[in-house]
C-alpha angles and dihedrals in degrees: 000000000000117000124181132189118209122199114188110208121194123219089251097063117103120233090245094067090051089054091050090050091052091053090056100040094049087066094061114121112249107151097128101049144032107271130191132171124212124194104203101201128191109224133186141186109291094020104165096192102114095205086196098122120132108261128201112259094260095048123096139179124222116189121208141172112257108269135137097355114233093351092055092047093053093045090051091049095049090048090059105034110060104167100065118130094180132013123199116201119203133176113236089251095048116123105193123188114256091253095046099109093039093051094045092050090049090053091050093049091054092062122049091202096049114110102164131037128187137171134217116288125220130192112243097184096058094142101120134053091255096050091043090056091048089048093055091045088052090054091051090050090052090051089053092049090049088060086065093054110126092014132093094287130198114195111169096224116269145193095304121026139154119216131199101228097202091062094051086081093205093306115151130201116262105247092194093059119092089219105034096171091057090051093048094047091051092053091049091045089056088056092056098263121134139195124233134208116234125208096246140086142230128196123231138180118247118216108271097207130055089232092057091045089051093052091046095051094043089052092050092047092046087057090051091049091050092050092048093053094042102041109026095096094042089048092052091050097041116115093235129115116285091236090062091053091052092049091052093048094046091050090054097043099045096082092051095054103029089120088073087070093052093098087058097040095098090050091049092048091047088054083067094042092134090061091046091052091051092049099041127088094209145323094300091052090052091054091048091051092049093049089043089057090061091049090048092058090054092042093055090047091051089051088051093055091047088052091047091051090050091050095048093048093040089235116172116256117187135195109251125200113247130220110256127223114238095233 
């Protein structure tokens, strides 16, 4: 069995973060299959990143001209590597558990219709009020996804996923979409494929500035709006169970109406009080995080309406590089 991990790297990423990623990914368990890692790196004239570091034997670098962000990187990889049974896709700042790939493959093999598997994500740079709020909201999202475990799940991709290549059926990621993984998963969902949640975790960095968080959420919501307009009619007509259609629609709509949950935000956050205690620096910090949770629900909804307005007016929305935490 041939398993590959692909790490798309934008032209804006410093060499240091690639090195940190290598240190984490080389610890992934891979005893029962052939495992290779490819860093698909956007390069440009005058690129001063030497890329001459010593790599582990099963690590490779593929250079490419900037095009299509993560979707373009994965399409380029799949056009070159033809013998992959499974492909894991990680962001360059992903910090997966050692058993991440093994657990995701096991989850995929338990379901003949499963094409994508992902685990719960946690925020490993939760060292400010903003990142702590994002961290708790991530935990709540994982709890919601866990409710789908064992059902006909729809998880719109994510920061760390494993895909069963044979079930992709030649489908490529849409390089014009702001959220190519959401678009791909919807197309596969229409064909009767599902995604499954694995009992494992992967760390991720939350945006450390409100500006970066805003751009991230608007981009995600723009992708949801695009999918709604493009796939609503095909989804209604698709010969798939009604429950799957509801899951798809609720996943798309949640970000646009999250403010409706704001009266319950404190209760939801208190349900994760152990996480809040671990993250907080004292009673005042707890209160700030709880109140911030209410604001976060309205903030995400506002980002959704900005994204919807951009979609309706066909305004251009670009991916913007984020400031990284030095952790």
